[in-house]
TIMILO-892659 format. One record per residue (C-alpha): x, y, z; residue in one letter. Coordinates in steps of 0.1 Angstrom, whole numbers, padded with zeros to 4 digits, always signed. Layout:
<nodes>
XYZA ...
</nodes>
This chain:
<nodes>
+0000+0000+0000M +0014+0034-0009P +0027+0055+0021P +0000+0081+0015H -0029+0056+0014A -0058+0068+0034G -0045+0103+0038R -0052+0132+0016P -0024+0145-0005M -0026+0182-0012G -0011+0194-0045L +0001+0230-0047A -0003+0243-0082G -0013+0271-0104G -0049+0270-0091R -0043+0294-0062G -0037+0270-0034G -0037+0234-0022V -0060+0210-0041V -0068+0175-0028D -0060+0150-0055Y -0091+0130-0045R -0113+0159-0053Q -0097+0164-0087R -0100+0127-0096L -0137+0126-0084R -0145+0156-0106R -0128+0140-0136M -0144+0106-0129A -0179+0120-0130I -0170+0140-0161N -0179+0173-0144E -0185+0198-0171Q -0153+0215-0181G -0130+0200-0155V -0108+0180-0178V -0104+0208-0202E -0095+0233-0174S -0070+0208-0159E -0055+0200-0192A -0051+0236-0201G -0027+0243-0173L +0009+0246-0182S +0019+0231-0149E -0002+0205-0131L +0001+0202-0093G +0036+0194-0084V +0049+0185-0118L +0077+0208-0130D +0075+0219-0167P +0103+0194-0178K +0085+0164-0162T +0051+0175-0177L +0066+0178-0212A +0083+0144-0209L +0050+0128-0198A +0032+0145-0227R +0059+0131-0250L +0052+0096-0237A +0015+0101-0243A +0022+0112-0279L +0041+0080-0285V +0012+0060-0270A -0015+0076-0292I +0006+0078-0324G +0007+0116-0322G +0014+0139-0352A +0048+0154-0359G +0039+0190-0350P +0028+0177-0315S +0062+0161-0310F +0078+0193-0320G +0058+0213-0294E +0065+0189-0266Q +0102+0184-0275A +0106+0222-0275T +0089+0225-0242A +0110+0198-0227A +0143+0211-0240V +0133+0247-0229S +0127+0232-0194A +0161+0217-0193G +0157+0182-0208A +0185+0168-0231S +0179+0151-0264A +0191+0119-0247D +0164+0122-0221E +0137+0126-0248L +0150+0095-0265V +0150+0077-0232D +0113+0085-0228V +0103+0069-0261I +0124+0039-0254V +0111+0037-0219G +0075+0033-0230V +0082+0006-0255A +0073-0022-0232S +0039-0005-0226I +0030+0008-0260V +0048-0017-0282G +0078-0014-0305V +0058-0003-0336P +0047+0028-0318R +0082+0037-0308V +0095+0030-0343V +0068+0053-0357A +0076+0080-0331A +0114+0080-0336A +0115+0099-0369P +0089+0124-0355R +0110+0131-0325L +0142+0132-0346A +0126+0159-0368L +0115+0178-0337A +0151+0178-0326L +0163+0190-0360G +0176+0156-0372F +0162+0139-0403D +0168+0102-0400V +0164+0097-0437E +0194+0120-0444D +0217+0098-0424S +0208+0065-0441V +0235+0054-0465D 
</nodes>
């Protein structure tokens, strides 16, 4: 059982104070009007720093087969927040066991282009 089980965990964020994670999850679970959109629109969620948030979003893009421009947006956000290109590659490799190798293979050239590298140019 997690060490916080049974106790509320407050999250400080851009919402003007501490918000109980249970309340946030309940509102999302019942699909309260506008709650997911308002949560997703925040640049920082709870205690996640911008780098971690961008890396998580990059992993999500791999999982859903996101478009190239979306990879560019999240790669830029991650690098701007201090992530290295190696860390971005580690993220897509790290999700392979969850999303499958084909998703990672499809994501690799999109991430490469987002980082300014065309994998097709380097093929002999």
